[in-house]
LUMGUVO-260285 format. One record per residue (C-alpha): x, y, z; residue in one letter; chain; residue number from 0. Coordinates in Angstrom, 2 decimals. Example, Ala and Ser with C-alpha at 12.3 -4.5 7.8 and 13.67 -1.06 7.14 Angstrom:
# residues 2
12.30, -4.50, 7.80, A, A, 0;
13.67, -1.06, 7.14, S, A, 1;
***
This chain:
# residues 377
122.21, 109.28, 89.45, X, A, 0;
123.45, 106.91, 92.12, X, A, 1;
121.74, 103.73, 93.27, X, A, 2;
122.17, 101.31, 96.16, X, A, 3;
125.19, 99.05, 96.32, X, A, 4;
125.01, 96.40, 93.64, X, A, 5;
122.47, 98.31, 91.60, X, A, 6;
122.31, 98.43, 87.86, X, A, 7;
122.43, 102.10, 86.79, X, A, 8;
119.40, 103.50, 85.01, X, A, 9;
119.57, 103.05, 81.25, X, A, 10;
120.50, 106.36, 79.61, X, A, 11;
118.15, 107.97, 77.16, X, A, 12;
118.55, 106.77, 73.62, X, A, 13;
119.59, 109.05, 70.78, X, A, 14;
116.74, 110.96, 69.15, X, A, 15;
114.48, 108.96, 66.86, X, A, 16;
114.74, 105.31, 65.97, X, A, 17;
113.47, 102.04, 67.48, X, A, 18;
115.80, 102.26, 70.51, X, A, 19;
113.99, 105.36, 71.75, X, A, 20;
110.59, 103.68, 71.50, X, A, 21;
111.87, 100.64, 73.40, X, A, 22;
113.34, 102.86, 76.14, X, A, 23;
110.09, 104.77, 76.59, X, A, 24;
107.93, 101.66, 76.82, X, A, 25;
110.21, 99.46, 78.94, X, A, 26;
109.00, 98.23, 82.32, X, A, 27;
111.51, 99.40, 84.95, X, A, 28;
112.01, 97.49, 88.18, X, A, 29;
113.69, 97.98, 91.56, X, A, 30;
114.69, 94.74, 93.35, X, A, 31;
114.76, 94.56, 97.16, X, A, 32;
116.45, 91.54, 98.74, X, A, 33;
119.29, 91.23, 101.26, X, A, 34;
120.70, 88.16, 99.45, X, A, 35;
123.00, 88.93, 96.53, X, A, 36;
122.45, 85.41, 95.18, X, A, 37;
118.68, 85.81, 95.23, X, A, 38;
118.84, 89.28, 93.67, X, A, 39;
121.00, 87.89, 90.88, X, A, 40;
118.52, 85.09, 90.22, X, A, 41;
115.53, 87.46, 90.16, X, A, 42;
117.38, 89.96, 87.97, X, A, 43;
118.34, 87.29, 85.44, X, A, 44;
114.84, 85.83, 85.52, X, A, 45;
112.97, 89.04, 84.77, X, A, 46;
115.37, 90.60, 82.27, X, A, 47;
114.97, 87.46, 80.17, X, A, 48;
111.93, 89.44, 79.05, X, A, 49;
113.50, 92.11, 76.78, X, A, 50;
110.78, 94.59, 77.76, X, A, 51;
111.82, 94.61, 81.43, X, A, 52;
114.81, 96.52, 82.84, X, A, 53;
116.20, 96.36, 86.37, X, A, 54;
117.18, 99.94, 87.19, X, A, 55;
118.11, 99.54, 90.85, X, A, 56;
118.75, 97.02, 93.61, X, A, 57;
118.60, 97.43, 97.38, X, A, 58;
119.57, 95.31, 100.39, X, A, 59;
117.66, 97.29, 103.01, X, A, 60;
114.32, 98.97, 103.41, X, A, 61;
115.87, 102.41, 103.77, X, A, 62;
117.74, 102.03, 100.46, X, A, 63;
114.64, 100.61, 98.79, X, A, 64;
112.49, 103.60, 99.72, X, A, 65;
115.18, 106.03, 98.55, X, A, 66;
115.55, 104.20, 95.23, X, A, 67;
111.83, 104.18, 94.56, X, A, 68;
111.59, 107.91, 95.29, X, A, 69;
114.55, 108.67, 93.02, X, A, 70;
114.03, 106.24, 90.13, X, A, 71;
110.21, 106.04, 90.00, X, A, 72;
110.17, 102.47, 88.67, X, A, 73;
107.20, 100.78, 87.03, X, A, 74;
107.24, 98.11, 89.74, X, A, 75;
109.09, 96.85, 92.83, X, A, 76;
109.98, 93.22, 93.56, X, A, 77;
110.33, 92.79, 97.34, X, A, 78;
111.52, 89.89, 99.51, X, A, 79;
108.88, 89.45, 102.22, X, A, 80;
111.45, 87.95, 104.63, X, A, 81;
113.76, 90.97, 104.47, X, A, 82;
115.58, 91.52, 107.83, X, A, 83;
115.76, 94.89, 109.55, X, A, 84;
112.90, 97.18, 108.56, X, A, 85;
109.89, 94.91, 108.13, X, A, 86;
108.73, 94.35, 104.57, X, A, 87;
105.22, 95.46, 105.59, X, A, 88;
106.59, 98.81, 106.78, X, A, 89;
108.53, 99.21, 103.53, X, A, 90;
105.33, 98.64, 101.54, X, A, 91;
103.40, 101.13, 103.64, X, A, 92;
106.10, 103.80, 103.27, X, A, 93;
106.41, 103.34, 99.52, X, A, 94;
102.65, 103.52, 99.11, X, A, 95;
102.55, 106.69, 101.21, X, A, 96;
105.48, 108.47, 99.55, X, A, 97;
105.62, 107.21, 95.96, X, A, 98;
102.74, 104.78, 95.24, X, A, 99;
104.24, 102.01, 93.10, X, A, 100;
103.00, 98.51, 92.20, X, A, 101;
104.79, 96.04, 94.50, X, A, 102;
105.22, 92.32, 93.87, X, A, 103;
106.29, 90.35, 96.96, X, A, 104;
108.16, 87.05, 97.01, X, A, 105;
107.36, 84.69, 99.87, X, A, 106;
107.23, 81.05, 100.93, X, A, 107;
103.99, 79.24, 101.69, X, A, 108;
104.81, 79.25, 105.42, X, A, 109;
104.35, 83.03, 105.50, X, A, 110;
100.72, 83.07, 104.34, X, A, 111;
99.64, 85.45, 107.12, X, A, 112;
102.51, 87.83, 106.35, X, A, 113;
101.65, 87.68, 102.65, X, A, 114;
98.07, 88.66, 103.48, X, A, 115;
99.40, 91.56, 105.56, X, A, 116;
101.53, 92.65, 102.58, X, A, 117;
98.45, 92.69, 100.36, X, A, 118;
96.61, 94.69, 103.02, X, A, 119;
99.47, 97.20, 103.09, X, A, 120;
99.18, 97.73, 99.33, X, A, 121;
101.21, 95.01, 97.56, X, A, 122;
99.66, 93.93, 94.26, X, A, 123;
100.39, 90.21, 94.31, X, A, 124;
102.44, 87.41, 95.87, X, A, 125;
104.78, 85.07, 94.03, X, A, 126;
105.50, 81.78, 95.80, X, A, 127;
109.23, 81.21, 96.20, X, A, 128;
110.20, 77.54, 95.81, X, A, 129;
111.72, 75.70, 98.75, X, A, 130;
115.41, 74.79, 98.86, X, A, 131;
114.47, 71.25, 97.81, X, A, 132;
113.15, 72.43, 94.47, X, A, 133;
115.77, 71.89, 91.79, X, A, 134;
113.79, 73.46, 88.94, X, A, 135;
113.14, 77.18, 89.42, X, A, 136;
112.03, 77.84, 85.86, X, A, 137;
108.36, 78.11, 86.84, X, A, 138;
109.31, 80.59, 89.57, X, A, 139;
111.23, 82.66, 87.02, X, A, 140;
108.23, 82.65, 84.69, X, A, 141;
105.91, 83.66, 87.54, X, A, 142;
108.24, 86.58, 88.34, X, A, 143;
108.21, 87.82, 84.74, X, A, 144;
104.44, 87.51, 84.50, X, A, 145;
103.96, 89.13, 87.90, X, A, 146;
106.13, 92.12, 87.01, X, A, 147;
104.28, 92.60, 83.72, X, A, 148;
100.91, 92.53, 85.46, X, A, 149;
102.02, 94.72, 88.38, X, A, 150;
103.41, 97.38, 86.06, X, A, 151;
99.95, 97.91, 84.57, X, A, 152;
98.08, 98.20, 87.86, X, A, 153;
96.72, 101.50, 89.14, X, A, 154;
97.88, 102.13, 92.70, X, A, 155;
96.64, 104.50, 95.38, X, A, 156;
98.15, 106.26, 98.37, X, A, 157;
97.59, 104.92, 101.91, X, A, 158;
95.61, 101.78, 101.05, X, A, 159;
95.88, 100.49, 104.63, X, A, 160;
94.32, 103.66, 106.00, X, A, 161;
91.53, 103.46, 103.43, X, A, 162;
90.82, 99.84, 104.40, X, A, 163;
90.66, 100.70, 108.09, X, A, 164;
88.21, 103.50, 107.37, X, A, 165;
85.94, 101.22, 105.39, X, A, 166;
86.13, 98.04, 107.43, X, A, 167;
86.72, 98.95, 111.07, X, A, 168;
82.97, 99.51, 111.59, X, A, 169;
81.03, 97.04, 109.44, X, A, 170;
77.61, 98.18, 108.26, X, A, 171;
75.61, 97.00, 111.27, X, A, 172;
73.25, 99.97, 111.12, X, A, 173;
71.55, 99.00, 107.82, X, A, 174;
68.00, 97.80, 107.74, X, A, 175;
67.89, 94.02, 108.04, X, A, 176;
69.86, 92.32, 105.28, X, A, 177;
68.13, 88.98, 105.76, X, A, 178;
66.45, 88.08, 102.47, X, A, 179;
62.76, 87.38, 102.23, X, A, 180;
61.79, 83.74, 101.86, X, A, 181;
62.37, 82.47, 98.32, X, A, 182;
64.72, 85.20, 97.10, X, A, 183;
68.54, 85.05, 97.22, X, A, 184;
70.46, 82.07, 98.63, X, A, 185;
74.00, 82.73, 97.38, X, A, 186;
76.35, 85.59, 96.46, X, A, 187;
79.20, 84.38, 94.20, X, A, 188;
82.22, 86.68, 93.90, X, A, 189;
85.23, 86.39, 91.60, X, A, 190;
88.44, 88.46, 91.72, X, A, 191;
92.07, 88.49, 90.64, X, A, 192;
94.67, 91.30, 90.59, X, A, 193;
93.73, 93.87, 93.23, X, A, 194;
91.15, 91.45, 94.59, X, A, 195;
92.25, 91.21, 98.24, X, A, 196;
91.84, 94.95, 98.79, X, A, 197;
88.54, 94.96, 96.85, X, A, 198;
87.24, 92.02, 98.90, X, A, 199;
88.17, 93.83, 102.11, X, A, 200;
86.12, 96.85, 101.01, X, A, 201;
83.14, 94.81, 99.83, X, A, 202;
82.94, 92.11, 102.51, X, A, 203;
83.87, 94.56, 105.26, X, A, 204;
80.85, 96.69, 104.35, X, A, 205;
78.33, 93.83, 104.65, X, A, 206;
76.28, 93.84, 107.87, X, A, 207;
76.49, 91.09, 110.48, X, A, 208;
72.91, 90.01, 109.67, X, A, 209;
73.62, 89.55, 105.95, X, A, 210;
71.48, 86.54, 105.09, X, A, 211;
72.78, 84.64, 102.03, X, A, 212;
75.84, 82.42, 101.85, X, A, 213;
78.84, 83.99, 100.12, X, A, 214;
81.42, 82.11, 98.05, X, A, 215;
84.61, 83.81, 96.82, X, A, 216;
87.07, 82.74, 94.12, X, A, 217;
90.32, 84.74, 94.29, X, A, 218;
93.29, 84.03, 92.00, X, A, 219;
96.29, 83.61, 94.30, X, A, 220;
99.51, 81.61, 94.43, X, A, 221;
99.32, 78.20, 96.09, X, A, 222;
99.52, 78.26, 99.86, X, A, 223;
98.34, 81.84, 100.49, X, A, 224;
94.54, 81.51, 100.55, X, A, 225;
94.50, 80.55, 104.25, X, A, 226;
96.30, 83.78, 105.15, X, A, 227;
93.87, 85.78, 103.03, X, A, 228;
90.90, 84.17, 104.79, X, A, 229;
92.38, 84.86, 108.24, X, A, 230;
92.96, 88.51, 107.34, X, A, 231;
89.46, 89.01, 105.95, X, A, 232;
87.95, 87.25, 108.96, X, A, 233;
89.54, 89.86, 111.23, X, A, 234;
88.17, 92.72, 109.11, X, A, 235;
84.63, 91.57, 108.47, X, A, 236;
81.45, 91.21, 110.50, X, A, 237;
80.71, 87.94, 108.68, X, A, 238;
82.83, 84.85, 109.46, X, A, 239;
85.31, 84.02, 106.69, X, A, 240;
86.97, 80.65, 106.08, X, A, 241;
88.43, 78.37, 103.41, X, A, 242;
85.99, 75.96, 101.76, X, A, 243;
86.37, 72.25, 102.51, X, A, 244;
85.29, 69.32, 100.30, X, A, 245;
81.77, 68.17, 101.04, X, A, 246;
80.90, 71.17, 103.21, X, A, 247;
77.74, 73.17, 102.76, X, A, 248;
77.74, 76.91, 102.12, X, A, 249;
75.95, 78.41, 105.11, X, A, 250;
73.83, 81.57, 105.36, X, A, 251;
75.75, 84.61, 106.57, X, A, 252;
79.12, 82.93, 106.07, X, A, 253;
81.90, 83.65, 103.54, X, A, 254;
83.80, 80.69, 102.08, X, A, 255;
86.88, 81.17, 99.87, X, A, 256;
87.90, 78.61, 97.24, X, A, 257;
91.10, 76.79, 98.28, X, A, 258;
94.42, 77.04, 96.43, X, A, 259;
95.21, 74.89, 93.41, X, A, 260;
91.64, 73.59, 93.03, X, A, 261;
88.28, 74.42, 91.51, X, A, 262;
85.25, 74.91, 93.73, X, A, 263;
81.96, 73.47, 92.45, X, A, 264;
78.60, 74.43, 93.96, X, A, 265;
76.17, 71.51, 93.89, X, A, 266;
72.53, 71.10, 94.91, X, A, 267;
71.60, 72.38, 98.37, X, A, 268;
74.78, 74.54, 98.32, X, A, 269;
76.94, 71.49, 98.95, X, A, 270;
80.44, 72.04, 97.53, X, A, 271;
83.00, 69.79, 95.95, X, A, 272;
86.66, 70.54, 95.30, X, A, 273;
88.16, 69.29, 92.02, X, A, 274;
91.58, 69.22, 90.44, X, A, 275;
91.74, 71.59, 87.46, X, A, 276;
92.70, 70.36, 83.99, X, A, 277;
96.30, 71.00, 82.95, X, A, 278;
95.07, 73.49, 80.34, X, A, 279;
93.40, 75.78, 82.89, X, A, 280;
95.47, 78.95, 83.31, X, A, 281;
93.80, 80.57, 86.34, X, A, 282;
93.42, 78.36, 89.41, X, A, 283;
91.03, 78.43, 91.19, X, A, 284;
88.79, 79.20, 88.25, X, A, 285;
86.06, 81.82, 88.53, X, A, 286;
84.28, 80.54, 85.40, X, A, 287;
84.10, 77.02, 86.83, X, A, 288;
82.45, 78.18, 90.06, X, A, 289;
80.11, 80.66, 88.38, X, A, 290;
78.95, 78.05, 85.85, X, A, 291;
78.19, 75.60, 88.66, X, A, 292;
76.20, 78.31, 90.45, X, A, 293;
74.23, 78.96, 87.25, X, A, 294;
73.34, 75.25, 86.99, X, A, 295;
72.35, 74.65, 90.60, X, A, 296;
71.24, 77.99, 92.09, X, A, 297;
70.10, 79.91, 89.01, X, A, 298;
67.83, 82.90, 89.79, X, A, 299;
68.41, 82.56, 93.55, X, A, 300;
72.00, 83.80, 93.15, X, A, 301;
73.87, 87.07, 92.58, X, A, 302;
77.18, 87.09, 90.69, X, A, 303;
79.82, 89.77, 91.33, X, A, 304;
82.97, 90.09, 89.21, X, A, 305;
85.68, 92.32, 90.67, X, A, 306;
89.02, 93.69, 89.50, X, A, 307;
91.41, 91.37, 87.68, X, A, 308;
93.60, 90.73, 84.66, X, A, 309;
92.29, 88.55, 81.85, X, A, 310;
88.86, 87.09, 81.09, X, A, 311;
88.21, 84.50, 83.79, X, A, 312;
84.67, 84.87, 85.12, X, A, 313;
83.17, 86.53, 82.04, X, A, 314;
81.71, 83.33, 80.55, X, A, 315;
80.57, 82.10, 83.97, X, A, 316;
78.88, 85.41, 84.80, X, A, 317;
77.07, 85.28, 81.45, X, A, 318;
75.87, 81.76, 82.32, X, A, 319;
74.58, 83.09, 85.65, X, A, 320;
72.71, 85.94, 83.94, X, A, 321;
71.21, 83.55, 81.40, X, A, 322;
70.04, 81.36, 84.31, X, A, 323;
68.20, 84.31, 85.85, X, A, 324;
70.75, 85.48, 88.40, X, A, 325;
71.48, 89.14, 89.05, X, A, 326;
74.97, 90.08, 87.83, X, A, 327;
77.25, 92.95, 88.87, X, A, 328;
80.61, 94.06, 87.48, X, A, 329;
83.07, 96.45, 89.14, X, A, 330;
83.52, 99.63, 87.12, X, A, 331;
86.76, 100.72, 85.46, X, A, 332;
87.58, 103.69, 87.67, X, A, 333;
87.54, 101.68, 90.90, X, A, 334;
89.32, 98.59, 89.49, X, A, 335;
93.04, 98.04, 89.90, X, A, 336;
92.89, 96.24, 86.55, X, A, 337;
89.68, 96.45, 84.52, X, A, 338;
90.18, 93.21, 82.63, X, A, 339;
87.77, 90.57, 83.92, X, A, 340;
84.85, 92.97, 84.49, X, A, 341;
85.45, 94.54, 81.08, X, A, 342;
85.37, 91.14, 79.37, X, A, 343;
82.14, 90.33, 81.20, X, A, 344;
80.57, 93.63, 80.14, X, A, 345;
81.65, 93.06, 76.54, X, A, 346;
79.88, 89.69, 76.33, X, A, 347;
76.65, 90.96, 77.88, X, A, 348;
77.15, 89.29, 81.26, X, A, 349;
76.82, 92.42, 83.41, X, A, 350;
73.44, 93.85, 84.37, X, A, 351;
74.83, 96.57, 86.59, X, A, 352;
78.32, 98.13, 86.50, X, A, 353;
79.15, 99.76, 89.83, X, A, 354;
82.00, 101.45, 91.69, X, A, 355;
83.43, 99.17, 94.37, X, A, 356;
82.06, 101.37, 97.16, X, A, 357;
78.50, 100.86, 95.89, X, A, 358;
78.49, 97.07, 95.54, X, A, 359;
77.85, 96.12, 99.20, X, A, 360;
74.93, 98.59, 99.54, X, A, 361;
73.57, 97.24, 96.24, X, A, 362;
73.65, 93.68, 97.58, X, A, 363;
71.75, 94.77, 100.68, X, A, 364;
69.22, 96.60, 98.49, X, A, 365;
68.75, 93.50, 96.32, X, A, 366;
67.89, 91.46, 99.40, X, A, 367;
65.33, 94.08, 100.39, X, A, 368;
63.78, 93.98, 96.92, X, A, 369;
64.79, 97.58, 96.19, X, A, 370;
67.10, 97.02, 93.22, X, A, 371;
66.92, 96.34, 89.49, X, A, 372;
63.16, 96.52, 89.29, X, A, 373;
61.90, 94.73, 86.20, X, A, 374;
65.44, 93.80, 85.16, X, A, 375;
65.37, 91.06, 87.77, X, A, 376;
***
């Protein structure tokens, strides 16, 4: 089996029986796509430092990348977002149409809008590439290994861009009024991680233009890319979408996304503060931190929604919201890219209602109309 120039050949099957065969069957296989031989070498060395990851092919061009993915069927693809020639976005779209495969893109902070477009096209996550001034690339190498491991476990679908257009091109303006009655719901708090950008596009894009409560979103994402995510969602949604600023107030009918590298705290009167996370906090921004602040200050006048994501962030915070009288919703397993965070929330009793992604926006509208949950409220 041939691969693109510079490629590492696929590892041959091990002899029958023995530990080598088990390792071969369970290894995460990766195709690298980057026009720079130096950068490919760095990425290859970085990810194969994890003995459970194997690089089975390398490509310099989009055409070679697509052919390799079709032929080798890797567990994941690592793609340079600044690839010349065929645009990286087109490569993602073609791979997702022909051989849906989890794709991890590498980009600099200056390409936040392009990174958002890559996520819209079907990429799983973005890893921030350090600038030339950065001498230490060890954290970048670790992020690559972690990103490949996560991506390899994600369920992917064909034609995600087409599915998003179908859902979001005509926001749900025809619903009965989604303005809440006086004294009901003031805030919808949403948390997401892996697979979150696509899930947010589905959910937020289905909310009507007259949706009454404020909406706050916490999405795990590499530093520098939240602004691009907000711009992309703003184009897709009937509601205005922006990045939260310190001291601002969450406004009715407006979506605010927590900024990079910080925690968002909701205070009295929906006034927000932005705080530096402790060094021990793994996920930044933290969903638990925001949800717990909503539980303290908004209580039963809030709805918590926990979407797809790896890990447990948000589970404790959603439980705090439920205990404070808020309505709580978790995305179901079948519609989640990774059913980690919602599963952890369900396991600790935080979730009142577990729903497919497609049903969450209509459920929020129904809650505002007083048509949902009945006595469970």
